[in-house]
N, CA, C and O atoms as a GROMACS GRO file, in nm:
protein
  368
    1UNK      N    1   0.109  -0.101   0.000
    1UNK     CA    2  -0.044   0.009  -0.002
    1UNK      C    3   0.032   0.161  -0.031
    1UNK      O    4   0.124   0.180   0.048
    2UNK      N    5   0.017   0.239  -0.100
    2UNK     CA    6   0.140   0.317  -0.090
    2UNK      C    7   0.082   0.433   0.031
    2UNK      O    8  -0.037   0.458   0.048
    3UNK      N    9   0.186   0.489   0.102
    3UNK     CA   10   0.149   0.560   0.214
    3UNK      C   11   0.121   0.705   0.178
    3UNK      O   12   0.063   0.770   0.265
    4UNK      N   13   0.145   0.753   0.088
    4UNK     CA   14   0.214   0.862   0.028
    4UNK      C   15   0.118   0.893  -0.073
    4UNK      O   16   0.164   0.934  -0.180
    5UNK      N   17  -0.034   0.879  -0.058
    5UNK     CA   18  -0.145   0.894  -0.104
    5UNK      C   19  -0.175   1.001  -0.069
    5UNK      O   20  -0.109   1.045   0.025
    6UNK      N   21  -0.295   1.097  -0.132
    6UNK     CA   22  -0.309   1.240  -0.089
    6UNK      C   23  -0.452   1.203   0.053
    6UNK      O   24  -0.526   1.113   0.094
    7UNK      N   25  -0.413   1.358   0.079
    7UNK     CA   26  -0.516   1.353   0.248
    7UNK      C   27  -0.680   1.314   0.213
    7UNK      O   28  -0.760   1.239   0.270
    8UNK      N   29  -0.693   1.412   0.080
    8UNK     CA   30  -0.810   1.418  -0.043
    8UNK      C   31  -0.872   1.350  -0.027
    8UNK      O   32  -0.974   1.370   0.039
    9UNK      N   33  -0.829   1.191  -0.103
    9UNK     CA   34  -0.869   1.068  -0.148
    9UNK      C   35  -0.857   0.997   0.010
    9UNK      O   36  -0.843   0.883  -0.033
   10UNK      N   37  -0.854   0.988   0.090
   10UNK     CA   38  -0.925   0.920   0.212
   10UNK      C   39  -1.040   0.964   0.272
   10UNK      O   40  -1.139   0.897   0.303
   11UNK      N   41  -1.013   1.131   0.291
   11UNK     CA   42  -1.144   1.193   0.297
   11UNK      C   43  -1.249   1.222   0.175
   11UNK      O   44  -1.324   1.320   0.179
   12UNK      N   45  -1.249   1.157   0.098
   12UNK     CA   46  -1.329   1.140   0.003
   12UNK      C   47  -1.392   0.978   0.022
   12UNK      O   48  -1.509   0.946   0.000
   13UNK      N   49  -1.280   0.883   0.071
   13UNK     CA   50  -1.358   0.782   0.118
   13UNK      C   51  -1.415   0.772   0.220
   13UNK      O   52  -1.496   0.680   0.234
   14UNK      N   53  -1.392   0.864   0.324
   14UNK     CA   54  -1.515   0.827   0.457
   14UNK      C   55  -1.615   0.929   0.427
   14UNK      O   56  -1.718   0.920   0.495
   15UNK      N   57  -1.608   1.043   0.322
   15UNK     CA   58  -1.726   1.091   0.279
   15UNK      C   59  -1.848   0.988   0.192
   15UNK      O   60  -1.969   0.996   0.208
   16UNK      N   61  -1.768   0.884   0.088
   16UNK     CA   62  -1.877   0.830   0.024
   16UNK      C   63  -1.926   0.730   0.149
   16UNK      O   64  -2.045   0.696   0.149
   17UNK      N   65  -1.820   0.672   0.277
   17UNK     CA   66  -1.895   0.508   0.306
   17UNK      C   67  -2.030   0.598   0.409
   17UNK      O   68  -2.145   0.559   0.426
   18UNK      N   69  -1.965   0.729   0.466
   18UNK     CA   70  -2.122   0.827   0.551
   18UNK      C   71  -2.227   0.847   0.479
   18UNK      O   72  -2.335   0.853   0.538
   19UNK      N   73  -2.222   0.863   0.328
   19UNK     CA   74  -2.314   0.889   0.220
   19UNK      C   75  -2.397   0.729   0.267
   19UNK      O   76  -2.482   0.716   0.356
   20UNK      N   77  -2.352   0.641   0.193
   20UNK     CA   78  -2.416   0.545   0.190
   20UNK      C   79  -2.457   0.455   0.350
   20UNK      O   80  -2.561   0.395   0.377
   21UNK      N   81  -2.369   0.470   0.410
   21UNK     CA   82  -2.458   0.455   0.557
   21UNK      C   83  -2.611   0.569   0.575
   21UNK      O   84  -2.729   0.544   0.596
   22UNK      N   85  -2.548   0.675   0.558
   22UNK     CA   86  -2.710   0.801   0.557
   22UNK      C   87  -2.780   0.706   0.487
   22UNK      O   88  -2.864   0.648   0.556
   23UNK      N   89  -2.773   0.664   0.346
   23UNK     CA   90  -2.874   0.611   0.265
   23UNK      C   91  -2.908   0.452   0.339
   23UNK      O   92  -3.018   0.405   0.310
   24UNK      N   93  -2.826   0.377   0.423
   24UNK     CA   94  -2.888   0.278   0.464
   24UNK      C   95  -2.974   0.285   0.596
   24UNK      O   96  -3.066   0.208   0.622
   25UNK      N   97  -2.943   0.354   0.649
   25UNK     CA   98  -3.030   0.439   0.779
   25UNK      C   99  -3.168   0.429   0.706
   25UNK      O  100  -3.245   0.334   0.718
   26UNK      N  101  -3.191   0.550   0.624
   26UNK     CA  102  -3.302   0.596   0.559
   26UNK      C  103  -3.397   0.489   0.543
   26UNK      O  104  -3.506   0.480   0.600
   27UNK      N  105  -3.330   0.389   0.437
   27UNK     CA  106  -3.381   0.278   0.419
   27UNK      C  107  -3.436   0.212   0.516
   27UNK      O  108  -3.557   0.198   0.527
   28UNK      N  109  -3.356   0.171   0.588
   28UNK     CA  110  -3.413   0.096   0.745
   28UNK      C  111  -3.533   0.195   0.766
   28UNK      O  112  -3.650   0.171   0.738
   29UNK      N  113  -3.496   0.283   0.806
   29UNK     CA  114  -3.643   0.386   0.896
   29UNK      C  115  -3.774   0.386   0.808
   29UNK      O  116  -3.889   0.397   0.851
   30UNK      N  117  -3.738   0.372   0.688
   30UNK     CA  118  -3.868   0.384   0.583
   30UNK      C  119  -3.936   0.240   0.587
   30UNK      O  120  -4.049   0.224   0.541
   31UNK      N  121  -3.858   0.132   0.648
   31UNK     CA  122  -3.910   0.002   0.605
   31UNK      C  123  -3.961   0.016   0.767
   31UNK      O  124  -4.075  -0.028   0.780
   32UNK      N  125  -3.916   0.054   0.859
   32UNK     CA  126  -3.948   0.048   0.991
   32UNK      C  127  -4.138   0.159   0.949
   32UNK      O  128  -4.250   0.106   0.951
   33UNK      N  129  -4.113   0.290   0.922
   33UNK     CA  130  -4.257   0.344   0.917
   33UNK      C  131  -4.341   0.269   0.852
   33UNK      O  132  -4.460   0.286   0.876
   34UNK      N  133  -4.302   0.175   0.761
   34UNK     CA  134  -4.402   0.096   0.672
   34UNK      C  135  -4.446   0.013   0.748
   34UNK      O  136  -4.566  -0.013   0.758
   35UNK      N  137  -4.340  -0.050   0.825
   35UNK     CA  138  -4.432  -0.202   0.942
   35UNK      C  139  -4.496  -0.142   1.001
   35UNK      O  140  -4.605  -0.194   1.026
   36UNK      N  141  -4.473  -0.013   1.053
   36UNK     CA  142  -4.544   0.029   1.193
   36UNK      C  143  -4.692   0.057   1.129
   36UNK      O  144  -4.790   0.023   1.196
   37UNK      N  145  -4.712   0.121   0.994
   37UNK     CA  146  -4.815   0.178   0.946
   37UNK      C  147  -4.923   0.033   0.930
   37UNK      O  148  -5.042   0.027   0.959
   38UNK      N  149  -4.828  -0.084   0.869
   38UNK     CA  150  -4.910  -0.168   0.855
   38UNK      C  151  -5.006  -0.259   0.952
   38UNK      O  152  -5.120  -0.306   0.960
   39UNK      N  153  -4.851  -0.250   1.036
   39UNK     CA  154  -4.873  -0.347   1.188
   39UNK      C  155  -4.919  -0.285   1.327
   39UNK      O  156  -4.974  -0.343   1.420
   40UNK      N  157  -4.889  -0.175   1.320
   40UNK     CA  158  -4.868  -0.113   1.428
   40UNK      C  159  -4.788  -0.078   1.452
   40UNK      O  160  -4.691  -0.086   1.377
   41UNK      N  161  -4.784  -0.002   1.605
   41UNK     CA  162  -4.658   0.023   1.660
   41UNK      C  163  -4.568  -0.091   1.774
   41UNK      O  164  -4.652  -0.165   1.825
   42UNK      N  165  -4.450  -0.118   1.818
   42UNK     CA  166  -4.445  -0.219   1.866
   42UNK      C  167  -4.489  -0.206   2.017
   42UNK      O  168  -4.529  -0.101   2.067
   43UNK      N  169  -4.476  -0.333   2.089
   43UNK     CA  170  -4.521  -0.306   2.258
   43UNK      C  171  -4.471  -0.183   2.327
   43UNK      O  172  -4.531  -0.103   2.398
   44UNK      N  173  -4.354  -0.187   2.290
   44UNK     CA  174  -4.284  -0.093   2.377
   44UNK      C  175  -4.306   0.042   2.362
   44UNK      O  176  -4.326   0.122   2.453
   45UNK      N  177  -4.302   0.067   2.230
   45UNK     CA  178  -4.348   0.208   2.215
   45UNK      C  179  -4.503   0.230   2.191
   45UNK      O  180  -4.542   0.342   2.159
   46UNK      N  181  -4.582   0.140   2.203
   46UNK     CA  182  -4.739   0.169   2.218
   46UNK      C  183  -4.825   0.265   2.310
   46UNK      O  184  -4.910   0.339   2.262
   47UNK      N  185  -4.798   0.260   2.440
   47UNK     CA  186  -4.784   0.349   2.572
   47UNK      C  187  -4.732   0.440   2.520
   47UNK      O  188  -4.808   0.527   2.476
   48UNK      N  189  -4.636   0.452   2.510
   48UNK     CA  190  -4.565   0.607   2.506
   48UNK      C  191  -4.618   0.680   2.406
   48UNK      O  192  -4.597   0.802   2.404
   49UNK      N  193  -4.706   0.608   2.290
   49UNK     CA  194  -4.747   0.672   2.147
   49UNK      C  195  -4.885   0.696   2.210
   49UNK      O  196  -4.912   0.815   2.229
   50UNK      N  197  -4.972   0.612   2.243
   50UNK     CA  198  -5.103   0.671   2.320
   50UNK      C  199  -5.100   0.797   2.416
   50UNK      O  200  -5.190   0.878   2.396
   51UNK      N  201  -5.037   0.815   2.486
   51UNK     CA  202  -4.998   0.848   2.608
   51UNK      C  203  -5.001   1.027   2.555
   51UNK      O  204  -5.065   1.126   2.591
   52UNK      N  205  -4.879   0.994   2.438
   52UNK     CA  206  -4.860   1.155   2.353
   52UNK      C  207  -5.004   1.190   2.298
   52UNK      O  208  -5.065   1.293   2.323
   53UNK      N  209  -5.057   1.065   2.205
   53UNK     CA  210  -5.164   1.122   2.133
   53UNK      C  211  -5.245   1.201   2.268
   53UNK      O  212  -5.233   1.323   2.274
   54UNK      N  213  -5.322   1.136   2.365
   54UNK     CA  214  -5.397   1.173   2.428
   54UNK      C  215  -5.360   1.330   2.495
   54UNK      O  216  -5.437   1.423   2.515
   55UNK      N  217  -5.229   1.323   2.520
   55UNK     CA  218  -5.153   1.515   2.553
   55UNK      C  219  -5.195   1.566   2.428
   55UNK      O  220  -5.218   1.686   2.445
   56UNK      N  221  -5.215   1.538   2.324
   56UNK     CA  222  -5.214   1.634   2.166
   56UNK      C  223  -5.325   1.672   2.156
   56UNK      O  224  -5.361   1.786   2.125
   57UNK      N  225  -5.424   1.532   2.196
   57UNK     CA  226  -5.530   1.575   2.136
   57UNK      C  227  -5.629   1.662   2.239
   57UNK      O  228  -5.734   1.709   2.197
   58UNK      N  229  -5.588   1.677   2.371
   58UNK     CA  230  -5.624   1.744   2.446
   58UNK      C  231  -5.636   1.931   2.404
   58UNK      O  232  -5.726   2.016   2.398
   59UNK      N  233  -5.474   1.923   2.380
   59UNK     CA  234  -5.461   2.016   2.343
   59UNK      C  235  -5.529   2.100   2.217
   59UNK      O  236  -5.558   2.219   2.212
   60UNK      N  237  -5.541   2.009   2.130
   60UNK     CA  238  -5.542   2.059   1.968
   60UNK      C  239  -5.713   1.992   1.974
   60UNK      O  240  -5.751   1.922   2.068
   61UNK      N  241  -5.799   2.029   1.861
   61UNK     CA  242  -5.926   1.966   1.822
   61UNK      C  243  -5.871   1.899   1.674
   61UNK      O  244  -5.957   1.831   1.618
   62UNK      N  245  -5.800   1.904   1.634
   62UNK     CA  246  -5.740   1.859   1.512
   62UNK      C  247  -5.746   1.705   1.532
   62UNK      O  248  -5.666   1.660   1.451
   63UNK      N  249  -5.800   1.608   1.598
   63UNK     CA  250  -5.827   1.493   1.628
   63UNK      C  251  -5.705   1.373   1.603
   63UNK      O  252  -5.592   1.375   1.651
   64UNK      N  253  -5.764   1.266   1.512
   64UNK     CA  254  -5.643   1.198   1.473
   64UNK      C  255  -5.538   1.107   1.536
   64UNK      O  256  -5.438   1.077   1.471
   65UNK      N  257  -5.559   1.056   1.679
   65UNK     CA  258  -5.529   1.062   1.765
   65UNK      C  259  -5.457   0.902   1.766
   65UNK      O  260  -5.384   0.866   1.673
   66UNK      N  261  -5.480   0.837   1.853
   66UNK     CA  262  -5.435   0.682   1.827
   66UNK      C  263  -5.499   0.594   1.684
   66UNK      O  264  -5.452   0.507   1.611
   67UNK      N  265  -5.615   0.661   1.689
   67UNK     CA  266  -5.634   0.546   1.540
   67UNK      C  267  -5.635   0.588   1.422
   67UNK      O  268  -5.630   0.709   1.402
   68UNK      N  269  -5.642   0.511   1.331
   68UNK     CA  270  -5.639   0.567   1.202
   68UNK      C  271  -5.509   0.573   1.158
   68UNK      O  272  -5.411   0.509   1.196
   69UNK      N  273  -5.526   0.704   1.023
   69UNK     CA  274  -5.388   0.644   0.933
   69UNK      C  275  -5.259   0.725   0.990
   69UNK      O  276  -5.268   0.848   0.992
   70UNK      N  277  -5.202   0.695   1.012
   70UNK     CA  278  -5.072   0.806   1.059
   70UNK      C  279  -4.961   0.830   0.910
   70UNK      O  280  -4.895   0.753   0.839
   71UNK      N  281  -4.980   0.951   0.911
   71UNK     CA  282  -4.837   0.992   0.793
   71UNK      C  283  -4.699   0.948   0.817
   71UNK      O  284  -4.664   0.910   0.928
   72UNK      N  285  -4.641   0.951   0.745
   72UNK     CA  286  -4.504   0.933   0.768
   72UNK      C  287  -4.424   0.987   0.905
   72UNK      O  288  -4.371   0.931   1.001
   73UNK      N  289  -4.442   1.108   0.869
   73UNK     CA  290  -4.408   1.182   0.903
   73UNK      C  291  -4.421   1.212   1.077
   73UNK      O  292  -4.339   1.259   1.156
   74UNK      N  293  -4.524   1.176   1.090
   74UNK     CA  294  -4.574   1.170   1.252
   74UNK      C  295  -4.528   1.060   1.274
   74UNK      O  296  -4.493   1.062   1.392
   75UNK      N  297  -4.502   0.933   1.215
   75UNK     CA  298  -4.430   0.810   1.234
   75UNK      C  299  -4.298   0.843   1.280
   75UNK      O  300  -4.250   0.791   1.381
   76UNK      N  301  -4.232   0.938   1.203
   76UNK     CA  302  -4.099   0.968   1.247
   76UNK      C  303  -4.062   1.022   1.357
   76UNK      O  304  -3.959   1.011   1.422
   77UNK      N  305  -4.208   1.112   1.379
   77UNK     CA  306  -4.164   1.211   1.467
   77UNK      C  307  -4.165   1.123   1.630
   77UNK      O  308  -4.121   1.159   1.738
   78UNK      N  309  -4.222   1.021   1.597
   78UNK     CA  310  -4.271   0.977   1.733
   78UNK      C  311  -4.165   0.849   1.753
   78UNK      O  312  -4.142   0.799   1.863
   79UNK      N  313  -4.123   0.819   1.668
   79UNK     CA  314  -3.995   0.701   1.625
   79UNK      C  315  -3.858   0.792   1.731
   79UNK      O  316  -3.771   0.745   1.804
   80UNK      N  317  -3.886   0.912   1.701
   80UNK     CA  318  -3.738   0.988   1.758
   80UNK      C  319  -3.785   1.071   1.886
   80UNK      O  320  -3.718   1.143   1.960
   81UNK      N  321  -3.878   1.048   1.888
   81UNK     CA  322  -3.904   1.094   2.030
   81UNK      C  323  -3.852   1.010   2.118
   81UNK      O  324  -3.764   1.026   2.202
   82UNK      N  325  -3.963   0.854   2.068
   82UNK     CA  326  -3.908   0.762   2.192
   82UNK      C  327  -3.759   0.699   2.204
   82UNK      O  328  -3.718   0.631   2.298
   83UNK      N  329  -3.685   0.738   2.088
   83UNK     CA  330  -3.583   0.731   2.108
   83UNK      C  331  -3.466   0.811   2.185
   83UNK      O  332  -3.367   0.761   2.239
   84UNK      N  333  -3.496   0.931   2.178
   84UNK     CA  334  -3.473   1.048   2.259
   84UNK      C  335  -3.502   0.988   2.384
   84UNK      O  336  -3.407   1.004   2.461
   85UNK      N  337  -3.612   0.914   2.443
   85UNK     CA  338  -3.613   0.911   2.594
   85UNK      C  339  -3.586   0.813   2.612
   85UNK      O  340  -3.532   0.802   2.722
   86UNK      N  341  -3.597   0.695   2.540
   86UNK     CA  342  -3.476   0.586   2.584
   86UNK      C  343  -3.363   0.575   2.617
   86UNK      O  344  -3.309   0.506   2.704
   87UNK      N  345  -3.310   0.673   2.520
   87UNK     CA  346  -3.137   0.689   2.518
   87UNK      C  347  -3.110   0.717   2.654
   87UNK      O  348  -3.021   0.662   2.719
   88UNK      N  349  -3.170   0.785   2.687
   88UNK     CA  350  -3.181   0.835   2.804
   88UNK      C  351  -3.154   0.758   2.930
   88UNK      O  352  -3.078   0.807   3.014
   89UNK      N  353  -3.201   0.659   2.947
   89UNK     CA  354  -3.177   0.540   3.031
   89UNK      C  355  -3.062   0.437   2.974
   89UNK      O  356  -3.032   0.331   3.029
   90UNK      N  357  -3.018   0.474   2.886
   90UNK     CA  358  -2.906   0.360   2.811
   90UNK      C  359  -2.801   0.360   2.959
   90UNK      O  360  -2.799   0.458   3.034
   91UNK      N  361  -2.717   0.232   2.985
   91UNK     CA  362  -2.600   0.242   3.056
   91UNK      C  363  -2.484   0.378   3.003
   91UNK      O  364  -2.499   0.364   2.882
   92UNK      N  365  -2.449   0.419   3.008
   92UNK     CA  366  -2.341   0.521   3.046
   92UNK      C  367  -2.191   0.429   3.028
   92UNK      O  368  -2.083   0.483   3.052
   0.00000   0.00000   0.00000
């Protein structure tokens, strides 16, 4: 291996790897959203999402709570809030 390769070559490879990882994570998240839309939330998330929907329904008249069709943006927001709340309890 030639150790005198330019630094920008390695930086380019790192950027490409990060882009590929971001595409893979996005694909996994989209698959999870589709699974949630088809089968509902996993049991671990269901309690938190229902409680959040109750609070939102009490604060607005927009409806749409626990039942019915959810768009992918609201599912992604619920996933993000669940991850943020559950990551606080992870061991350090």
